[in-house]
C-alpha positions in Angstrom: 3.2 -59.1 -50.0 5.6 -57.7 -47.5 6.7 -55.2 -50.2 3.1 -53.8 -50.2 3.2 -53.4 -46.4 6.7 -51.8 -46.7 5.6 -49.3 -49.4 2.4 -48.3 -47.6 4.4 -47.8 -44.4 6.9 -45.6 -46.1 4.2 -43.6 -47.9 2.2 -43.2 -44.7 5.3 -42.6 -42.6 4.2 -45.4 -40.1 6.2 -48.4 -38.9 3.7 -51.1 -40.0 6.5 -53.4 -41.0 7.8 -55.7 -38.2 9.7 -59.0 -38.1 6.7 -61.3 -37.4 5.2 -60.3 -40.8 8.0 -62.2 -42.6 7.0 -65.6 -41.4 3.3 -64.8 -41.8 3.8 -63.8 -45.4 5.9 -66.9 -46.0 3.0 -69.1 -44.6 0.5 -67.3 -46.7 2.5 -67.6 -49.9 4.0 -71.1 -49.6 1.4 -72.9 -47.5 -2.0 -71.2 -48.0 -3.8 -74.6 -47.4 -2.6 -74.8 -43.8 -5.0 -73.9 -41.0 -2.3 -71.5 -39.6 -2.6 -69.5 -42.9 -6.3 -68.8 -42.5 -7.2 -65.2 -42.1 -8.7 -65.9 -38.7 -5.5 -67.7 -37.5 -3.2 -64.9 -38.8 -5.2 -62.0 -37.3 -6.3 -63.6 -34.0 -2.9 -65.3 -33.6 -1.0 -61.9 -33.7 -3.7 -60.3 -31.6 -3.3 -63.0 -28.9 0.5 -62.7 -29.2 0.3 -58.9 -28.5 -2.2 -59.3 -25.6 -0.1 -62.1 -24.1 3.0 -60.1 -24.3 1.5 -57.0 -22.6 -0.2 -59.1 -19.9 3.1 -60.9 -19.1 5.0 -57.6 -19.1 2.4 -56.3 -16.6 2.6 -59.4 -14.4 6.4 -59.0 -14.1 6.4 -55.2 -13.9 8.9 -55.1 -16.8 7.6 -51.9 -18.4 10.7 -50.0 -17.6 13.2 -52.8 -18.0 15.8 -52.4 -20.8 14.9 -53.7 -24.2 16.5 -57.2 -24.4 17.8 -57.2 -28.0 19.7 -54.0 -27.2 20.8 -54.8 -23.6 21.4 -57.8 -21.4 18.4 -59.8 -20.4 16.8 -59.1 -17.0 14.8 -61.4 -14.8 11.5 -59.5 -15.4 12.0 -59.6 -19.1 12.9 -63.4 -19.1 9.9 -64.1 -16.9 7.7 -62.0 -19.1 8.9 -63.8 -22.2 8.3 -67.2 -20.7 4.8 -66.4 -19.5 4.0 -64.6 -22.8 4.9 -67.6 -24.9 2.9 -69.9 -22.6 -0.2 -67.6 -22.8 0.2 -67.3 -26.6 0.3 -71.0 -27.1 -2.5 -71.7 -24.6 -4.9 -69.0 -25.8 -4.3 -69.7 -29.5 -4.9 -73.4 -28.9 -8.2 -72.6 -27.0 -9.3 -70.2 -29.8 -8.1 -72.6 -32.5 -6.1 -69.8 -33.9 -2.7 -71.3 -34.0 -0.3 -69.1 -35.9 3.4 -69.8 -35.2 4.6 -66.3 -36.2 2.5 -64.9 -33.3 5.2 -66.3 -31.0 7.6 -63.8 -32.5 5.0 -61.0 -31.9 4.6 -61.9 -28.3 8.4 -61.9 -27.8 8.7 -58.5 -29.4 6.4 -57.2 -26.7 7.8 -59.3 -23.8 11.3 -58.3 -24.6 10.5 -54.7 -24.9 10.6 -53.8 -28.6 6.9 -53.1 -28.6 5.8 -51.4 -25.4 3.0 -48.9 -26.1 -0.7 -49.3 -27.1 0.3 -47.4 -30.3 2.7 -50.2 -31.1 0.0 -52.8 -30.8 -2.2 -50.7 -33.2 0.6 -50.5 -35.7 1.1 -54.2 -35.6 -2.7 -54.7 -36.2 -2.5 -52.4 -39.2 0.5 -54.2 -40.6 -1.2 -57.5 -40.3 -4.4 -56.2 -41.9 -2.5 -54.8 -44.9 -0.6 -58.1 -45.3 -3.8 -60.1 -45.1 -5.6 -57.8 -47.5 -2.7 -58.1 -50.0 -2.7 -61.8 -49.7 -6.5 -62.1 -50.3 -6.2 -59.6 -53.2 -3.5 -61.7 -54.8 -5.6 -64.9 -54.4 -8.6 -63.2 -56.1 -6.4 -62.0 -59.0 -5.0 -65.6 -59.5 -8.5 -67.0 -59.5 -9.7 -64.5 -62.0 -6.7 -65.2 -64.2 -7.4 -68.9 -64.0 -4.3 -69.7 -62.1 -4.4 -72.5 -59.7 -3.9 -71.6 -56.0 -2.6 -74.1 -53.5 
């Protein structure tokens, strides 16, 4: 599934592949029966993660702080990460859209890797491609008479 996202990203010349898709793909492939693997949970979970990250960065004014994986952590980034995680867990709980990989998405925003609206759109596109691929594979398995979990 991640391979399809990767190929479409290369063909389109767009960075649709990001770290949080790995755990999402793993859940979809290995544990499709879990609530966290539902399409709703995957899509809304990542959306909430993005929004929480951007809200937390705004609260702490961390827009221009260095990107943490490339530099030392700063107080605004650390505060944004903590608030973003709390918001992600709370809002996903309230919406019943729990999806653990969304925690990685929120940290990618809070720690500075994703910092523009365009980044959020690219994440959304990557998630949609992954979910469409997953659903397509499920349909092919059903048509072939293979048992799905």
